Structure formats: structure tokens, C-alpha cells
N, CA, C, O and the ligand as a Tripos MOL2 file, in Angstrom:
@<TRIPOS>MOLECULE
protein
  265   263    67     0     0
PROTEIN
NO_CHARGES

@<TRIPOS>ATOM
      1 N          13.7640   10.7130   10.9860 N.3       1 MET1
      2 CA         14.0570    9.2650   10.6450 C.3       1 MET1
      3 C          12.6970    8.5900   10.7840 C.2       1 MET1
      4 O          11.9340    8.7870   11.7290 O.2       1 MET1
      5 N          12.4590    7.7540    9.7290 N.am      2 THR2
      6 CA         11.0540    7.1860    9.6830 C.3       2 THR2
      7 C          11.0790    5.7120    9.5040 C.2       2 THR2
      8 O          10.7090    5.1490    8.4730 O.2       2 THR2
      9 N          11.5210    5.1380   10.5310 N.am      3 ASP3
     10 CA         11.4590    3.7380   10.6960 C.3       3 ASP3
     11 C          10.0480    3.1690   10.5310 C.2       3 ASP3
     12 O           9.8540    2.0370   10.0880 O.2       3 ASP3
     13 N           9.1610    3.9260   10.8730 N.am      4 ASP4
     14 CA          7.6690    3.4840   10.9750 C.3       4 ASP4
     15 C           7.0570    3.7730    9.5980 C.2       4 ASP4
     16 O           5.8670    3.5420    9.3820 O.2       4 ASP4
     17 N           7.8640    4.2720    8.6850 N.am      5 ASP5
     18 CA          7.1350    4.7630    7.4990 C.3       5 ASP5
     19 C           8.0040    4.0610    6.3390 C.2       5 ASP5
     20 O           8.6570    4.7960    5.5980 O.2       5 ASP5
     21 N           8.0320    2.8560    6.1800 N.am      6 PRO6
     22 CA          8.6210    2.0900    5.0650 C.3       6 PRO6
     23 C           8.0540    2.3500    3.7760 C.2       6 PRO6
     24 O           6.8510    2.5830    3.6590 O.2       6 PRO6
     25 N           8.8790    2.3250    2.7540 N.am      7 ALA7
     26 CA          8.3660    2.3180    1.4620 C.3       7 ALA7
     27 C           7.6360    1.0320    1.0420 C.2       7 ALA7
     28 O           8.1540   -0.0520    1.3090 O.2       7 ALA7
     29 N           6.5260    1.0940    0.4350 N.am      8 VAL8
     30 CA          5.8320   -0.1920    0.2550 C.3       8 VAL8
     31 C           5.4550   -0.1840   -1.1880 C.2       8 VAL8
     32 O           5.0220    0.8610   -1.6760 O.2       8 VAL8
     33 N           5.5770   -1.2190   -1.8840 N.am      9 PRO9
     34 CA          5.4080   -1.2910   -3.3320 C.3       9 PRO9
     35 C           3.7640   -1.4370   -3.5200 C.2       9 PRO9
     36 O           3.0580   -2.2180   -2.8810 O.2       9 PRO9
     37 N           3.2850   -0.4480   -4.6100 N.am     10 ILE10
     38 CA          1.8770   -0.6950   -5.0490 C.3      10 ILE10
     39 C           1.9660   -1.0880   -6.4130 C.2      10 ILE10
     40 O           2.7930   -0.6010   -7.1840 O.2      10 ILE10
     41 N           1.1050   -1.9870   -6.7420 N.am     11 VAL11
     42 CA          1.0870   -2.4690   -8.1070 C.3      11 VAL11
     43 C          -0.2880   -2.2410   -8.6890 C.2      11 VAL11
     44 O          -1.3120   -2.4440   -8.0370 O.2      11 VAL11
     45 N          -0.2770   -1.8390   -9.8650 N.am     12 CYS12
     46 CA         -1.5340   -1.7010  -10.7440 C.3      12 CYS12
     47 C          -1.5030   -2.6680  -11.9800 C.2      12 CYS12
     48 O          -0.7970   -2.4090  -12.9550 O.2      12 CYS12
     49 N          -2.2030   -3.6660  -11.9190 N.am     13 PRO13
     50 CA         -2.1630   -4.5600  -13.0480 C.3      13 PRO13
     51 C          -2.7430   -3.8050  -14.2820 C.2      13 PRO13
     52 O          -2.2530   -4.0570  -15.3830 O.2      13 PRO13
     53 N          -3.6150   -3.0180  -14.1900 N.am     14 GLU14
     54 CA         -4.3290   -2.2810  -15.2590 C.3      14 GLU14
     55 C          -3.2840   -1.4200  -15.8790 C.2      14 GLU14
     56 O          -3.1910   -1.4750  -17.1050 O.2      14 GLU14
     57 N          -2.4260   -0.5750  -15.1720 N.am     15 CYS15
     58 CA         -1.4620    0.2630  -15.8310 C.3      15 CYS15
     59 C          -0.1230   -0.4700  -15.9840 C.2      15 CYS15
     60 O           0.8120    0.0950  -16.5510 O.2      15 CYS15
     61 N          -0.0130   -1.6310  -15.5270 N.am     16 ASP16
     62 CA          1.2400   -2.2790  -15.5540 C.3      16 ASP16
     63 C           2.3640   -1.4620  -14.8250 C.2      16 ASP16
     64 O           3.4960   -1.4220  -15.3070 O.2      16 ASP16
     65 N           2.0630   -0.8420  -13.7160 N.am     17 THR17
     66 CA          2.9920   -0.0300  -13.0480 C.3      17 THR17
     67 C           3.3080   -0.6170  -11.5680 C.2      17 THR17
     68 O           2.4720   -1.2580  -10.9310 O.2      17 THR17
     69 N           4.5510   -0.3370  -11.1190 N.am     18 GLU18
     70 CA          4.6350   -0.5720   -9.7520 C.3      18 GLU18
     71 C           5.4260    0.6720   -9.1370 C.2      18 GLU18
     72 O           6.4770    1.0970   -9.6160 O.2      18 GLU18
     73 N           4.7590    1.2240   -7.9660 N.am     19 THR19
     74 CA          5.3550    2.4660   -7.3380 C.3      19 THR19
     75 C           5.6960    2.2230   -5.9560 C.2      19 THR19
     76 O           4.9640    1.4900   -5.2890 O.2      19 THR19
     77 N           6.7230    2.7530   -5.4480 N.am     20 GLU20
     78 CA          6.8850    2.6560   -3.9710 C.3      20 GLU20
     79 C           6.4410    3.8620   -3.3510 C.2      20 GLU20
     80 O           6.7650    4.9640   -3.7930 O.2      20 GLU20
     81 N           5.6620    3.6970   -2.2740 N.am     21 VAL21
     82 CA          4.9880    4.6770   -1.5070 C.3      21 VAL21
     83 C           5.3060    4.6680   -0.0860 C.2      21 VAL21
     84 O           5.3310    3.5600    0.4500 O.2      21 VAL21
     85 N           5.5680    5.7570    0.6660 N.am     22 PRO22
     86 CA          5.7050    5.5880    2.1190 C.3      22 PRO22
     87 C           4.2460    5.0930    2.6970 C.2      22 PRO22
     88 O           3.1620    5.5910    2.3920 O.2      22 PRO22
     89 N           4.4560    4.0570    3.5560 N.am     23 LEU23
     90 CA          3.3390    3.5470    4.1980 C.3      23 LEU23
     91 C           2.2200    4.4700    4.7260 C.2      23 LEU23
     92 O           1.0420    4.1100    4.7210 O.2      23 LEU23
     93 N           2.5960    5.5760    5.1460 N.am     24 SER24
     94 CA          1.6560    6.4750    5.5900 C.3      24 SER24
     95 C           0.8930    7.1290    4.4630 C.2      24 SER24
     96 O          -0.2050    7.6220    4.7200 O.2      24 SER24
     97 N           1.3830    7.1780    3.2230 N.am     25 GLU25
     98 CA          0.6630    7.8470    2.1540 C.3      25 GLU25
     99 C          -0.0990    6.7990    1.2040 C.2      25 GLU25
    100 O          -0.6440    7.1270    0.1500 O.2      25 GLU25
    101 N          -0.0650    5.5670    1.6910 N.am     26 ILE26
    102 CA         -0.6020    4.4800    0.6220 C.3      26 ILE26
    103 C          -2.0450    4.7870    0.3720 C.2      26 ILE26
    104 O          -2.5280    4.7990   -0.7610 O.2      26 ILE26
    105 N          -2.7720    5.0540    1.5530 N.am     27 ALA27
    106 CA         -4.3760    5.1540    1.3270 C.3      27 ALA27
    107 C          -4.6980    6.2660    0.3770 C.2      27 ALA27
    108 O          -5.5120    6.1260   -0.5360 O.2      27 ALA27
    109 N          -4.0490    7.3590    0.6090 N.am     28 ASP28
    110 CA         -4.2700    8.6340   -0.1940 C.3      28 ASP28
    111 C          -3.8830    8.2650   -1.7210 C.2      28 ASP28
    112 O          -4.6530    8.5230   -2.6460 O.2      28 ASP28
    113 N          -2.5980    7.6260   -1.9140 N.am     29 MET29
    114 CA         -2.0430    7.4080   -3.1260 C.3      29 MET29
    115 C          -3.0100    6.4530   -3.8330 C.2      29 MET29
    116 O          -3.3900    6.7560   -4.9650 O.2      29 MET29
    117 N          -3.4400    5.3190   -3.2520 N.am     30 LEU30
    118 CA         -4.4150    4.3830   -3.9940 C.3      30 LEU30
    119 C          -5.6350    5.1510   -4.3860 C.2      30 LEU30
    120 O          -6.1060    5.0440   -5.5180 O.2      30 LEU30
    121 N          -6.1850    5.9660   -3.4220 N.am     31 ASP31
    122 CA         -7.3080    6.6400   -3.6970 C.3      31 ASP31
    123 C          -7.2440    7.4710   -4.8940 C.2      31 ASP31
    124 O          -8.1600    7.4010   -5.7130 O.2      31 ASP31
    125 N          -6.2350    8.2620   -5.0790 N.am     32 ARG32
    126 CA         -5.9050    9.1870   -6.1150 C.3      32 ARG32
    127 C          -5.7770    8.4260   -7.3850 C.2      32 ARG32
    128 O          -6.4350    8.6670   -8.3970 O.2      32 ARG32
    129 N          -4.9630    7.5750   -7.2730 N.am     33 HIS33
    130 CA         -4.7710    6.7270   -8.5270 C.3      33 HIS33
    131 C          -5.8720    6.2060   -9.1020 C.2      33 HIS33
    132 O          -6.1360    6.4230  -10.2840 O.2      33 HIS33
    133 N          -6.6720    5.4170   -8.2650 N.am     34 ASN34
    134 CA         -7.8460    4.7010   -8.7750 C.3      34 ASN34
    135 C          -8.9240    5.7180   -9.1490 C.2      34 ASN34
    136 O          -9.6960    5.4320  -10.0640 O.2      34 ASN34
    137 N          -9.0360    6.9170   -8.4890 N.am     35 ASP35
    138 CA         -9.9740    7.8440   -8.8110 C.3      35 ASP35
    139 C          -9.6760    8.3600  -10.2230 C.2      35 ASP35
    140 O         -10.4890    8.2710  -11.1430 O.2      35 ASP35
    141 N          -8.3330    8.9590  -10.3450 N.am     36 ASN36
    142 CA         -7.8730    9.4750  -11.6310 C.3      36 ASN36
    143 C          -7.8650    8.4240  -12.7680 C.2      36 ASN36
    144 O          -8.4300    8.6200  -13.8440 O.2      36 ASN36
    145 N          -7.2890    7.4690  -12.5040 N.am     37 GLN37
    146 CA         -7.2250    6.5010  -13.6970 C.3      37 GLN37
    147 C          -8.2120    5.4230  -13.9480 C.2      37 GLN37
    148 O          -8.3030    4.8560  -15.0370 O.2      37 GLN37
    149 N          -8.9080    5.1680  -12.9730 N.am     38 HIS38
    150 CA         -9.9240    4.0260  -13.1580 C.3      38 HIS38
    151 C         -11.2130    4.3690  -12.5480 C.2      38 HIS38
    152 O         -11.8120    3.5070  -11.9070 O.2      38 HIS38
    153 N         -11.7390    5.6580  -12.7020 N.am     39 ASP39
    154 CA        -12.9880    6.0150  -12.2280 C.3      39 ASP39
    155 C         -13.3030    5.4770  -10.9200 C.2      39 ASP39
    156 O         -14.5000    5.2780  -10.7170 O.2      39 ASP39
    157 N         -12.4420    5.1810   -9.9310 N.am     40 GLY40
    158 CA        -12.8320    4.9670   -8.6430 C.3      40 GLY40
    159 C         -12.8550    3.3340   -8.4570 C.2      40 GLY40
    160 O         -13.2680    2.8110   -7.4220 O.2      40 GLY40
    161 N         -12.4130    2.6700   -9.4650 N.am     41 GLU41
    162 CA        -12.3860    1.1800   -9.2620 C.3      41 GLU41
    163 C         -11.0830    0.7780   -8.6210 C.2      41 GLU41
    164 O         -10.0660    1.3720   -8.9790 O.2      41 GLU41
    165 N         -11.0110   -0.1450   -7.7330 N.am     42 GLU42
    166 CA         -9.8890   -0.4890   -6.9830 C.3      42 GLU42
    167 C          -8.9690   -1.3160   -7.7570 C.2      42 GLU42
    168 O          -8.9030   -2.5160   -7.4910 O.2      42 GLU42
    169 N          -8.2230   -0.7940   -8.7220 N.am     43 CYS43
    170 CA         -7.2620   -1.5980   -9.5430 C.3      43 CYS43
    171 C          -5.9110   -1.5670   -8.8170 C.2      43 CYS43
    172 O          -5.3440   -2.6350   -8.5880 O.2      43 CYS43
    173 N          -5.3680   -0.4060   -8.4450 N.am     44 ALA44
    174 CA         -4.0910   -0.3700   -7.7840 C.3      44 ALA44
    175 C          -4.2280   -0.9070   -6.2610 C.2      44 ALA44
    176 O          -5.1960   -0.6580   -5.5430 O.2      44 ALA44
    177 N          -3.1670   -1.6410   -5.9010 N.am     45 GLN45
    178 CA         -3.3400   -2.2670   -4.5730 C.3      45 GLN45
    179 C          -1.9170   -2.4280   -4.1180 C.2      45 GLN45
    180 O          -1.0130   -2.3770   -4.9510 O.2      45 GLN45
    181 N          -1.6630   -2.6240   -2.8140 N.am     46 VAL46
    182 CA         -0.5240   -3.0860   -2.1910 C.3      46 VAL46
    183 C          -0.0410   -4.4130   -2.7130 C.2      46 VAL46
    184 O          -0.8110   -5.3700   -2.7740 O.2      46 VAL46
    185 N           1.2970   -4.4960   -3.1140 N.am     47 ASP47
    186 CA          1.7090   -5.8030   -3.6950 C.3      47 ASP47
    187 C           1.2980   -6.9130   -2.7120 C.2      47 ASP47
    188 O           1.6400   -6.9660   -1.5300 O.2      47 ASP47
    189 N           0.4670   -7.8450   -3.4050 N.am     48 PRO48
    190 CA         -0.0620   -8.8660   -2.6590 C.3      48 PRO48
    191 C           1.0970   -9.6870   -1.8880 C.2      48 PRO48
    192 O           0.8380  -10.2450   -0.8210 O.2      48 PRO48
    193 N           2.3370   -9.7390   -2.4440 N.am     49 ALA49
    194 CA          3.1960  -10.5620   -1.9340 C.3      49 ALA49
    195 C           3.6780   -9.8810   -0.3960 C.2      49 ALA49
    196 O           4.1930  -10.5370    0.5100 O.2      49 ALA49
    197 N           3.4040   -8.5440   -0.3550 N.am     50 LEU50
    198 CA          3.8270   -7.8040    0.7590 C.3      50 LEU50
    199 C           2.6300   -7.7010    1.6770 C.2      50 LEU50
    200 O           2.8970   -7.4510    2.8520 O.2      50 LEU50
    201 N           1.4900   -7.8350    1.3850 N.am     51 ALA51
    202 CA          0.3890   -7.4940    2.1360 C.3      51 ALA51
    203 C           0.3820   -8.2580    3.3300 C.2      51 ALA51
    204 O           0.2560   -7.6450    4.3900 O.2      51 ALA51
    205 N           0.5060   -9.6010    3.3410 N.am     52 ASP52
    206 CA          0.5290  -10.3780    4.4810 C.3      52 ASP52
    207 C           1.8740   -9.9430    5.4900 C.2      52 ASP52
    208 O           1.7110   -9.9450    6.7100 O.2      52 ASP52
    209 N           3.0060   -9.6290    4.9790 N.am     53 GLU53
    210 CA          3.9180   -9.1590    5.6560 C.3      53 GLU53
    211 C           3.5250   -7.8350    6.4410 C.2      53 GLU53
    212 O           3.6790   -7.6600    7.6490 O.2      53 GLU53
    213 N           3.0580   -7.0530    5.6460 N.am     54 LEU54
    214 CA          2.6840   -5.6480    6.0720 C.3      54 LEU54
    215 C           1.6870   -5.8320    7.2960 C.2      54 LEU54
    216 O           1.8450   -5.2240    8.3540 O.2      54 LEU54
    217 N           0.6500   -6.7200    7.0630 N.am     55 GLN55
    218 CA         -0.2500   -6.9530    8.2000 C.3      55 GLN55
    219 C           0.3890   -7.4030    9.3900 C.2      55 GLN55
    220 O          -0.0540   -7.0740   10.4900 O.2      55 GLN55
    221 N           1.3220   -8.0780    9.2710 N.am     56 ASP56
    222 CA          1.9720   -8.7370   10.4580 C.3      56 ASP56
    223 C           2.5820   -7.5410   11.0890 C.2      56 ASP56
    224 O           2.3780   -7.3690   12.2910 O.2      56 ASP56
    225 N           3.3460   -6.6480   10.3900 N.am     57 LEU57
    226 CA          3.9950   -5.5050   10.6880 C.3      57 LEU57
    227 C           3.2240   -4.5120   11.4530 C.2      57 LEU57
    228 O           3.6850   -3.8970   12.4140 O.2      57 LEU57
    229 N           1.9450   -4.3700   10.9560 N.am     58 VAL58
    230 CA          1.0520   -3.3360   11.4940 C.3      58 VAL58
    231 C           0.4430   -3.9790   12.8170 C.2      58 VAL58
    232 O           0.2580   -3.2630   13.8010 O.2      58 VAL58
    233 N           0.1550   -5.2380   12.8320 N.am     59 ALA59
    234 CA         -0.4070   -6.0250   13.8630 C.3      59 ALA59
    235 C           0.5910   -5.8830   15.0500 C.2      59 ALA59
    236 O           0.1780   -5.6540   16.1870 O.2      59 ALA59
    237 N           1.9530   -6.0270   14.7530 N.am     60 GLU60
    238 CA          3.0760   -5.9380   15.6500 C.3      60 GLU60
    239 C           2.9920   -4.6270   16.2960 C.2      60 GLU60
    240 O           3.0600   -4.4400   17.5100 O.2      60 GLU60
    241 N           2.8370   -3.7230   15.3820 N.am     61 ASP61
    242 CA          2.9110   -2.2750   15.7730 C.3      61 ASP61
    243 C           1.7820   -1.9600   16.8630 C.2      61 ASP61
    244 O           1.9430   -1.1790   17.8010 O.2      61 ASP61
    245 N           0.7320   -2.6140   16.6260 N.am     62 MET62
    246 CA         -0.2590   -2.3640   17.4850 C.3      62 MET62
    247 C          -0.3550   -3.2240   18.6780 C.2      62 MET62
    248 O          -1.3370   -3.1740   19.4190 O.2      62 MET62
    249 N           0.6400   -4.0100   18.8790 N.am     63 GLY63
    250 CA          0.6630   -4.9700   19.8780 C.3      63 GLY63
    251 C          -0.2920   -6.0660   19.9410 C.2      63 GLY63
    252 O          -0.5170   -6.5970   21.0290 O.2      63 GLY63
    253 N          -0.9760   -6.5230   18.6980 N.am     64 LEU64
    254 CA         -1.8480   -7.4490   18.5680 C.3      64 LEU64
    255 C          -1.2390   -8.9100   18.4320 C.2      64 LEU64
    256 O          -2.0040   -9.8620   18.2790 O.2      64 LEU64
    257 N           0.1300   -9.0880   18.4880 N.am     65 LEU65
    258 CA          0.6940  -10.3490   18.3020 C.3      65 LEU65
    259 C           1.2370  -10.5610   19.7820 C.2      65 LEU65
    260 O           1.9230  -11.5740   19.9200 O.2      65 LEU65
    261 N           1.0680   -9.8700   20.7740 N.am     66 GLU66
    262 CA          1.5210  -10.1920   22.0080 C.3      66 GLU66
    263 C           0.8730  -11.4730   22.5660 C.2      66 GLU66
    264 O           1.1890  -11.8890   23.6810 O.2      66 GLU66
    265 ZN         -3.7400    2.0670  -12.6260 Zn       67 ZN67
@<TRIPOS>BOND
     1     1     2 1
     2     2     3 1
     3     3     4 2
     4     3     5 am
     5     5     6 1
     6     6     7 1
     7     7     8 2
     8     7     9 am
     9     9    10 1
    10    10    11 1
    11    11    12 2
    12    11    13 am
    13    13    14 1
    14    14    15 1
    15    15    16 2
    16    15    17 am
    17    17    18 1
    18    18    19 1
    19    19    20 2
    20    19    21 am
    21    21    22 1
    22    22    23 1
    23    23    24 2
    24    23    25 am
    25    25    26 1
    26    26    27 1
    27    27    28 2
    28    27    29 am
    29    29    30 1
    30    30    31 1
    31    31    32 2
    32    31    33 am
    33    33    34 1
    34    34    35 1
    35    35    36 2
    36    35    37 am
    37    37    38 1
    38    38    39 1
    39    39    40 2
    40    39    41 am
    41    41    42 1
    42    42    43 1
    43    43    44 2
    44    43    45 am
    45    45    46 1
    46    46    47 1
    47    47    48 2
    48    47    49 am
    49    49    50 1
    50    50    51 1
    51    51    52 2
    52    51    53 am
    53    53    54 1
    54    54    55 1
    55    55    56 2
    56    55    57 am
    57    57    58 1
    58    58    59 1
    59    59    60 2
    60    59    61 am
    61    61    62 1
    62    62    63 1
    63    63    64 2
    64    63    65 am
    65    65    66 1
    66    66    67 1
    67    67    68 2
    68    67    69 am
    69    69    70 1
    70    70    71 1
    71    71    72 2
    72    71    73 am
    73    73    74 1
    74    74    75 1
    75    75    76 2
    76    75    77 am
    77    77    78 1
    78    78    79 1
    79    79    80 2
    80    79    81 am
    81    81    82 1
    82    82    83 1
    83    83    84 2
    84    83    85 am
    85    85    86 1
    86    86    87 1
    87    87    88 2
    88    87    89 am
    89    89    90 1
    90    90    91 1
    91    91    92 2
    92    91    93 am
    93    93    94 1
    94    94    95 1
    95    95    96 2
    96    95    97 am
    97    97    98 1
    98    98    99 1
    99    99   100 2
   100    99   101 am
   101   101   102 1
   102   102   103 1
   103   103   104 2
   104   103   105 am
   105   105   106 1
   106   106   107 1
   107   107   108 2
   108   107   109 am
   109   109   110 1
   110   110   111 1
   111   111   112 2
   112   111   113 am
   113   113   114 1
   114   114   115 1
   115   115   116 2
   116   115   117 am
   117   117   118 1
   118   118   119 1
   119   119   120 2
   120   119   121 am
   121   121   122 1
   122   122   123 1
   123   123   124 2
   124   123   125 am
   125   125   126 1
   126   126   127 1
   127   127   128 2
   128   127   129 am
   129   129   130 1
   130   130   131 1
   131   131   132 2
   132   131   133 am
   133   133   134 1
   134   134   135 1
   135   135   136 2
   136   135   137 am
   137   137   138 1
   138   138   139 1
   139   139   140 2
   140   139   141 am
   141   141   142 1
   142   142   143 1
   143   143   144 2
   144   143   145 am
   145   145   146 1
   146   146   147 1
   147   147   148 2
   148   147   149 am
   149   149   150 1
   150   150   151 1
   151   151   152 2
   152   151   153 am
   153   153   154 1
   154   154   155 1
   155   155   156 2
   156   155   157 am
   157   157   158 1
   158   158   159 1
   159   159   160 2
   160   159   161 am
   161   161   162 1
   162   162   163 1
   163   163   164 2
   164   163   165 am
   165   165   166 1
   166   166   167 1
   167   167   168 2
   168   167   169 am
   169   169   170 1
   170   170   171 1
   171   171   172 2
   172   171   173 am
   173   173   174 1
   174   174   175 1
   175   175   176 2
   176   175   177 am
   177   177   178 1
   178   178   179 1
   179   179   180 2
   180   179   181 am
   181   181   182 1
   182   182   183 1
   183   183   184 2
   184   183   185 am
   185   185   186 1
   186   186   187 1
   187   187   188 2
   188   187   189 am
   189   189   190 1
   190   190   191 1
   191   191   192 2
   192   191   193 am
   193   193   194 1
   194   194   195 1
   195   195   196 2
   196   195   197 am
   197   197   198 1
   198   198   199 1
   199   199   200 2
   200   199   201 am
   201   201   202 1
   202   202   203 1
   203   203   204 2
   204   203   205 am
   205   205   206 1
   206   206   207 1
   207   207   208 2
   208   207   209 am
   209   209   210 1
   210   210   211 1
   211   211   212 2
   212   211   213 am
   213   213   214 1
   214   214   215 1
   215   215   216 2
   216   215   217 am
   217   217   218 1
   218   218   219 1
   219   219   220 2
   220   219   221 am
   221   221   222 1
   222   222   223 1
   223   223   224 2
   224   223   225 am
   225   225   226 1
   226   226   227 1
   227   227   228 2
   228   227   229 am
   229   229   230 1
   230   230   231 1
   231   231   232 2
   232   231   233 am
   233   233   234 1
   234   234   235 1
   235   235   236 2
   236   235   237 am
   237   237   238 1
   238   238   239 1
   239   239   240 2
   240   239   241 am
   241   241   242 1
   242   242   243 1
   243   243   244 2
   244   243   245 am
   245   245   246 1
   246   246   247 1
   247   247   248 2
   248   247   249 am
   249   249   250 1
   250   250   251 1
   251   251   252 2
   252   251   253 am
   253   253   254 1
   254   254   255 1
   255   255   256 2
   256   255   257 am
   257   257   258 1
   258   258   259 1
   259   259   260 2
   260   259   261 am
   261   261   262 1
   262   262   263 1
   263   263   264 2
@<TRIPOS>SUBSTRUCTURE
     1 MET1         2 RESIDUE 1 A MET
     2 THR2         6 RESIDUE 1 A THR
     3 ASP3        10 RESIDUE 1 A ASP
     4 ASP4        14 RESIDUE 1 A ASP
     5 ASP5        18 RESIDUE 1 A ASP
     6 PRO6        22 RESIDUE 1 A PRO
     7 ALA7        26 RESIDUE 1 A ALA
     8 VAL8        30 RESIDUE 1 A VAL
     9 PRO9        34 RESIDUE 1 A PRO
    10 ILE10       38 RESIDUE 1 A ILE
    11 VAL11       42 RESIDUE 1 A VAL
    12 CYS12       46 RESIDUE 1 A CYS
    13 PRO13       50 RESIDUE 1 A PRO
    14 GLU14       54 RESIDUE 1 A GLU
    15 CYS15       58 RESIDUE 1 A CYS
    16 ASP16       62 RESIDUE 1 A ASP
    17 THR17       66 RESIDUE 1 A THR
    18 GLU18       70 RESIDUE 1 A GLU
    19 THR19       74 RESIDUE 1 A THR
    20 GLU20       78 RESIDUE 1 A GLU
    21 VAL21       82 RESIDUE 1 A VAL
    22 PRO22       86 RESIDUE 1 A PRO
    23 LEU23       90 RESIDUE 1 A LEU
    24 SER24       94 RESIDUE 1 A SER
    25 GLU25       98 RESIDUE 1 A GLU
    26 ILE26      102 RESIDUE 1 A ILE
    27 ALA27      106 RESIDUE 1 A ALA
    28 ASP28      110 RESIDUE 1 A ASP
    29 MET29      114 RESIDUE 1 A MET
    30 LEU30      118 RESIDUE 1 A LEU
    31 ASP31      122 RESIDUE 1 A ASP
    32 ARG32      126 RESIDUE 1 A ARG
    33 HIS33      130 RESIDUE 1 A HIS
    34 ASN34      134 RESIDUE 1 A ASN
    35 ASP35      138 RESIDUE 1 A ASP
    36 ASN36      142 RESIDUE 1 A ASN
    37 GLN37      146 RESIDUE 1 A GLN
    38 HIS38      150 RESIDUE 1 A HIS
    39 ASP39      154 RESIDUE 1 A ASP
    40 GLY40      158 RESIDUE 1 A GLY
    41 GLU41      162 RESIDUE 1 A GLU
    42 GLU42      166 RESIDUE 1 A GLU
    43 CYS43      170 RESIDUE 1 A CYS
    44 ALA44      174 RESIDUE 1 A ALA
    45 GLN45      178 RESIDUE 1 A GLN
    46 VAL46      182 RESIDUE 1 A VAL
    47 ASP47      186 RESIDUE 1 A ASP
    48 PRO48      190 RESIDUE 1 A PRO
    49 ALA49      194 RESIDUE 1 A ALA
    50 LEU50      198 RESIDUE 1 A LEU
    51 ALA51      202 RESIDUE 1 A ALA
    52 ASP52      206 RESIDUE 1 A ASP
    53 GLU53      210 RESIDUE 1 A GLU
    54 LEU54      214 RESIDUE 1 A LEU
    55 GLN55      218 RESIDUE 1 A GLN
    56 ASP56      222 RESIDUE 1 A ASP
    57 LEU57      226 RESIDUE 1 A LEU
    58 VAL58      230 RESIDUE 1 A VAL
    59 ALA59      234 RESIDUE 1 A ALA
    60 GLU60      238 RESIDUE 1 A GLU
    61 ASP61      242 RESIDUE 1 A ASP
    62 MET62      246 RESIDUE 1 A MET
    63 GLY63      250 RESIDUE 1 A GLY
    64 LEU64      254 RESIDUE 1 A LEU
    65 LEU65      258 RESIDUE 1 A LEU
    66 GLU66      262 RESIDUE 1 A GLU
    67 ZN67       265 GROUP 0 **** ****
């Protein structure tokens, strides 16, 4: 069970795509996509609408909100 590994939407405005990726694979996924598709430019990123929420989630996980 992977409650700590929620699927997170990644959007790439350049490709006009949205993909759901497990939280633990986001960094790899973004690297690979941007390397392969955009010569290493950071086009794809976590859905900005979710980025804030995600930060809270991660911060909470790390006990930073205590
Ligand atoms: Zn792209």
C-alpha cells in the first residue's frame, strides 16, 4: 500500500500533455521527459495548482508544520 506515494499530475505546456506519476518518480520522470523532449529545458512540471498542496503534504510529512 502506498499512501505516501500518491499520483501527482505533471503538465507539459510545450507538449500539451498531462500525466499522472507516483510522487516518488516525479523527479526521474521530469528529468527524462525534459531531457528527451526538450534538450534539458524544464518544460514539464508538477501541475502548479497542486504544487502548493504538495508542498504542504511534504512539509507535513517532514514534521515542518508542527
Ligand atoms: Zn514536453
